[in-house]
Structures are given as structure tokens and as C-alpha cells.
PLY file of the C-alpha trace (Angstrom):
ply
format ascii 1.0
element vertex 250
property float x
property float y
property float z
element edge 249
property int vertex1
property int vertex2
end_header
0.00 0.00 0.00
1.28 3.44 -0.85
1.05 6.15 1.79
0.02 9.45 0.17
2.00 12.59 0.79
0.56 15.01 3.32
-1.15 18.16 2.03
0.40 21.50 2.82
-2.53 23.80 3.84
-3.36 24.39 7.48
-6.77 23.16 8.73
-9.59 25.29 10.12
-9.83 23.47 13.50
-12.90 21.53 12.36
-15.29 24.45 11.87
-17.37 24.88 8.74
-17.12 22.49 5.80
-14.70 19.61 5.82
-11.77 20.59 3.64
-10.38 18.44 0.86
-6.80 18.86 -0.36
-5.10 17.80 -3.59
-1.53 16.62 -3.03
1.42 17.43 -5.23
2.56 14.82 -7.75
4.58 11.94 -6.33
5.91 8.62 -7.58
3.19 6.05 -8.19
3.49 3.05 -5.90
2.06 0.69 -8.52
3.36 1.80 -11.94
7.03 2.95 -11.92
6.63 5.06 -15.06
3.70 7.11 -13.71
3.15 9.91 -11.24
0.25 10.01 -8.81
-1.80 12.56 -6.91
-4.35 12.09 -4.14
-7.42 13.77 -2.73
-6.97 13.95 1.05
-9.46 14.85 3.76
-8.10 17.46 6.15
-5.90 15.25 8.40
-6.23 17.60 11.40
-10.00 17.90 11.35
-11.45 16.43 14.58
-14.47 15.09 12.66
-12.50 12.48 10.70
-13.81 9.58 12.77
-17.37 10.76 12.11
-17.01 11.23 8.35
-14.79 8.18 7.77
-17.69 5.74 7.12
-19.09 8.02 4.41
-15.60 8.56 2.99
-15.26 4.79 2.52
-18.56 4.82 0.61
-17.09 7.56 -1.62
-14.09 5.40 -2.49
-11.62 6.78 0.05
-9.12 4.74 2.07
-7.25 5.11 5.37
-3.47 5.00 5.76
-2.51 5.90 9.31
-4.39 9.12 10.07
-4.66 10.03 6.37
-7.95 9.44 4.51
-7.27 9.64 0.79
-8.41 8.67 -2.69
-6.18 8.52 -5.78
-6.95 11.38 -8.16
-4.22 11.40 -10.79
-4.00 13.80 -13.70
-3.84 11.24 -16.51
-4.82 7.94 -14.91
-7.97 6.48 -13.35
-6.69 2.93 -12.91
-7.41 2.62 -9.16
-10.93 1.35 -8.43
-12.22 1.13 -4.87
-13.76 -2.32 -4.31
-15.86 -4.00 -1.66
-17.48 -7.39 -1.06
-21.21 -7.61 -0.19
-20.61 -10.32 2.41
-24.22 -11.48 2.77
-24.15 -13.05 -0.69
-20.50 -14.11 -0.84
-19.82 -17.79 -1.45
-16.18 -19.00 -1.60
-15.10 -20.51 -4.89
-13.32 -23.86 -5.24
-9.83 -22.38 -4.80
-10.91 -20.46 -1.70
-12.50 -23.56 -0.21
-9.18 -25.35 -0.71
-7.42 -22.50 1.09
-9.80 -22.86 4.03
-9.28 -26.62 4.14
-5.49 -26.28 3.87
-5.50 -23.91 6.83
-7.95 -25.71 9.09
-5.17 -25.91 11.70
-4.87 -22.11 11.89
-6.75 -20.32 14.66
-8.12 -16.79 14.26
-8.85 -14.23 16.95
-9.73 -10.54 17.01
-7.64 -8.41 19.37
-7.22 -4.68 20.10
-5.21 -2.70 17.55
-1.97 -2.43 19.48
1.69 -2.99 18.71
3.72 -5.56 20.60
7.12 -7.10 19.95
5.67 -10.23 18.32
3.53 -8.28 15.83
6.32 -5.81 15.09
8.80 -8.62 14.41
6.40 -10.28 11.96
5.69 -6.95 10.26
9.40 -6.25 9.77
10.04 -9.78 8.49
7.22 -9.39 5.98
8.45 -6.01 4.70
12.05 -7.18 4.29
10.80 -10.13 2.23
8.06 -8.42 0.20
9.41 -4.88 -0.19
13.22 -5.03 -0.16
14.77 -1.60 -0.72
11.27 -0.23 -1.31
11.30 2.42 1.38
9.28 0.36 3.88
11.77 -2.35 4.81
13.31 -0.17 7.52
10.01 0.46 9.33
10.15 0.26 13.11
7.81 0.79 16.04
7.01 4.40 15.15
6.10 3.57 11.55
4.04 0.58 12.70
1.92 2.85 14.89
1.65 5.66 12.34
0.94 3.48 9.31
-1.23 0.72 10.76
-2.80 1.82 14.01
-3.74 5.50 13.66
-5.04 7.77 16.40
-8.76 8.33 15.74
-10.15 5.24 14.00
-11.85 2.22 15.59
-9.54 -0.61 14.61
-8.90 -4.24 15.47
-6.28 -6.82 14.53
-7.29 -10.21 13.16
-4.50 -12.56 14.24
-3.89 -15.92 12.56
-1.89 -18.44 14.60
-0.45 -21.83 13.66
0.07 -24.00 16.76
0.28 -20.82 18.79
2.77 -19.06 16.53
1.67 -15.75 14.97
1.72 -16.15 11.18
-0.49 -13.31 9.93
-2.14 -10.07 11.04
-4.97 -8.31 9.21
-5.39 -4.69 10.30
-9.13 -4.01 10.14
-11.28 -0.91 10.68
-14.80 -1.14 12.06
-17.64 1.09 10.90
-21.35 0.72 11.58
-22.22 -1.46 8.57
-18.86 -2.73 7.33
-15.27 -3.76 7.92
-12.38 -2.22 6.02
-9.27 -4.30 5.32
-6.48 -1.77 5.90
-3.34 -3.91 5.58
-2.32 -7.54 5.98
1.14 -8.90 6.71
2.17 -12.51 7.16
5.11 -14.85 7.61
6.83 -15.19 4.22
7.96 -18.69 5.26
4.30 -19.75 5.04
3.62 -18.34 1.58
2.34 -21.68 0.24
-0.60 -21.52 2.65
-2.19 -18.52 0.92
-2.42 -16.50 4.13
-3.45 -13.30 2.33
-6.48 -15.05 0.87
-7.19 -16.74 4.19
-7.14 -13.38 6.00
-9.79 -11.99 3.65
-11.94 -15.10 4.03
-11.73 -14.80 7.81
-12.60 -11.08 7.61
-15.63 -11.96 5.49
-16.73 -14.52 8.09
-16.20 -11.91 10.81
-18.35 -9.38 8.96
-21.05 -12.03 8.44
-21.10 -12.91 12.14
-21.44 -9.23 13.05
-24.18 -8.75 10.42
-22.18 -6.12 8.60
-22.96 -5.56 4.93
-19.55 -5.06 3.34
-15.84 -5.74 3.52
-13.89 -2.93 1.85
-10.73 -4.16 0.13
-9.08 -0.89 -0.89
-8.13 -0.47 -4.54
-8.11 -2.90 -7.44
-6.08 -1.98 -10.53
-6.96 -3.57 -13.85
-3.91 -5.25 -15.34
-1.76 -5.10 -12.20
-0.72 -8.60 -11.17
-0.48 -7.77 -7.45
-4.11 -6.67 -7.46
-5.52 -9.52 -9.55
-6.44 -11.62 -6.49
-9.21 -9.21 -5.50
-11.25 -10.18 -8.55
-11.41 -13.72 -7.17
-13.80 -12.58 -4.45
-17.22 -12.57 -6.06
-19.58 -10.86 -6.05
-17.38 -7.76 -5.99
-18.48 -4.15 -6.30
-16.42 -1.27 -7.71
-16.92 2.48 -7.18
-17.05 4.37 -10.48
-16.81 7.82 -8.93
-20.58 8.15 -8.56
-21.95 4.82 -7.41
-21.03 1.23 -6.60
-21.53 -1.24 -9.45
-21.06 -5.00 -9.76
-17.52 -5.85 -10.87
-17.93 -9.37 -12.23
-15.40 -11.71 -13.75
-16.76 -10.85 -17.19
-16.73 -7.07 -16.80
-13.58 -4.91 -16.43
0 1
1 2
2 3
3 4
4 5
5 6
6 7
7 8
8 9
9 10
10 11
11 12
12 13
13 14
14 15
15 16
16 17
17 18
18 19
19 20
20 21
21 22
22 23
23 24
24 25
25 26
26 27
27 28
28 29
29 30
30 31
31 32
32 33
33 34
34 35
35 36
36 37
37 38
38 39
39 40
40 41
41 42
42 43
43 44
44 45
45 46
46 47
47 48
48 49
49 50
50 51
51 52
52 53
53 54
54 55
55 56
56 57
57 58
58 59
59 60
60 61
61 62
62 63
63 64
64 65
65 66
66 67
67 68
68 69
69 70
70 71
71 72
72 73
73 74
74 75
75 76
76 77
77 78
78 79
79 80
80 81
81 82
82 83
83 84
84 85
85 86
86 87
87 88
88 89
89 90
90 91
91 92
92 93
93 94
94 95
95 96
96 97
97 98
98 99
99 100
100 101
101 102
102 103
103 104
104 105
105 106
106 107
107 108
108 109
109 110
110 111
111 112
112 113
113 114
114 115
115 116
116 117
117 118
118 119
119 120
120 121
121 122
122 123
123 124
124 125
125 126
126 127
127 128
128 129
129 130
130 131
131 132
132 133
133 134
134 135
135 136
136 137
137 138
138 139
139 140
140 141
141 142
142 143
143 144
144 145
145 146
146 147
147 148
148 149
149 150
150 151
151 152
152 153
153 154
154 155
155 156
156 157
157 158
158 159
159 160
160 161
161 162
162 163
163 164
164 165
165 166
166 167
167 168
168 169
169 170
170 171
171 172
172 173
173 174
174 175
175 176
176 177
177 178
178 179
179 180
180 181
181 182
182 183
183 184
184 185
185 186
186 187
187 188
188 189
189 190
190 191
191 192
192 193
193 194
194 195
195 196
196 197
197 198
198 199
199 200
200 201
201 202
202 203
203 204
204 205
205 206
206 207
207 208
208 209
209 210
210 211
211 212
212 213
213 214
214 215
215 216
216 217
217 218
218 219
219 220
220 221
221 222
222 223
223 224
224 225
225 226
226 227
227 228
228 229
229 230
230 231
231 232
232 233
233 234
234 235
235 236
236 237
237 238
238 239
239 240
240 241
241 242
242 243
243 244
244 245
245 246
246 247
247 248
248 249
């Protein structure tokens, strides 16, 4: 996940209309030959926790205390997606993932850093993002990037025989869950822990009678984002409304 650059203007202490800033151009985290820009809700406005649920419905995303949506000058590749969990049925591959990981226990815990979670996070970044600007993250970056200060978050932990193998950072809103970031043990890559984390988040949302699981952005043609299309039915935000994003429709 790319963390957007912070906007420069000073906020108005939360009075009047909520302000929306347009960041300067910065390197795209997905396409190395492109530049990106973001729309960012005023990060110092005290009403962020209140407006966050609606911002998710408008295709925004949280990274730390920043609520943003890609808004690039010459590219509209990023599509916000969500799963309507009430009608989700796992496909054959996802059922195999569940069966393969029947020995993994899941539990929901408060969104807090500890040494075990930080060690797994650092191991994941070193393996998945070497020399990518995130592989030197420590405790401060863990708190700033994953936890945040105003959101209602939880951690979905996955454990194999007691050992922590994956953590899915998850935000709670009144009718949905939002999958913020997932990291896992790269030594267990054959287990499909990323897919398993989403399946367990879907089950969590179903138990809580929430309507949606927000998955962030899907990018057509980007191999790292292709897995999101495997969760059907899937809805995409077109800038005005949410529409079905089926296997047959780009």
C-alpha cells in the first residue's frame, strides 16, 4: 500500500465544511513510469472519525491518520472495491485455502503494537518490499501506518500452533469492515495467508451482520491486485456509485 504525501494547507480546527486537499505529484506506488496525486481529507480535522464511514462509501481509504483517494492527472486505474458479504460464497480455490489452513486459529484483538507483531511486520516487509522504502520500518512507523489515532480498529490474528503467522489490520464502521493492511510470515507463503485473512474477515463481517468488507483499490492489469477479482460478487466504485464488478466485466 502506498502512503500518500501530506497536504500543505493548514486546517480550520474543524469548523465549517470539511476541507479536501489535492496533493502534489509523487511517484506512483504501482506503476514505476507514472506519477500520482491524491485527494486527502483534512488530516487535522477532529471530525474524521465521524465522516470516515461516508468517505469509505465515496471510495476513500485510510493510511494511518490520512484518509485519501487517488486522483491522478492522466490515470484512473485505481478502483475502490468491496465485497457484499451477505451473498459471498467461496469458490473452489478459496475452499481449498480454508481446508489447507484448518489448523490455523483466528482471533480478534485490540489494535496495538507488541514485539511479536512488530517482528512479523518487519520480516514481511524485508521479504516483500526489499529496498522499497518500507523495509526499515520500526515501532514508530508501525503505529503511524497501521494503528492510527482516531479510528476504531482491530487486529485479526492468525496463529499456527500458537505461533503468529499473519495479522490483518481491520477498521470497524457501523455497517462494514475495512481491510487496511495484511502482513504474514513469508515462510508460510504456500498456505495462501493473504487469501485466508480476507476469508476470515468476510466470516467476521457475516457474524457481526455487517454488509460489506472494503478491500481498498483494485487496478486492472496489475498482477499484485488480480487476487481481489477472485472474491465474487465484488463491487467497484465508479466515482458516482457502486456497481457489480464481475469476472466478465472490467
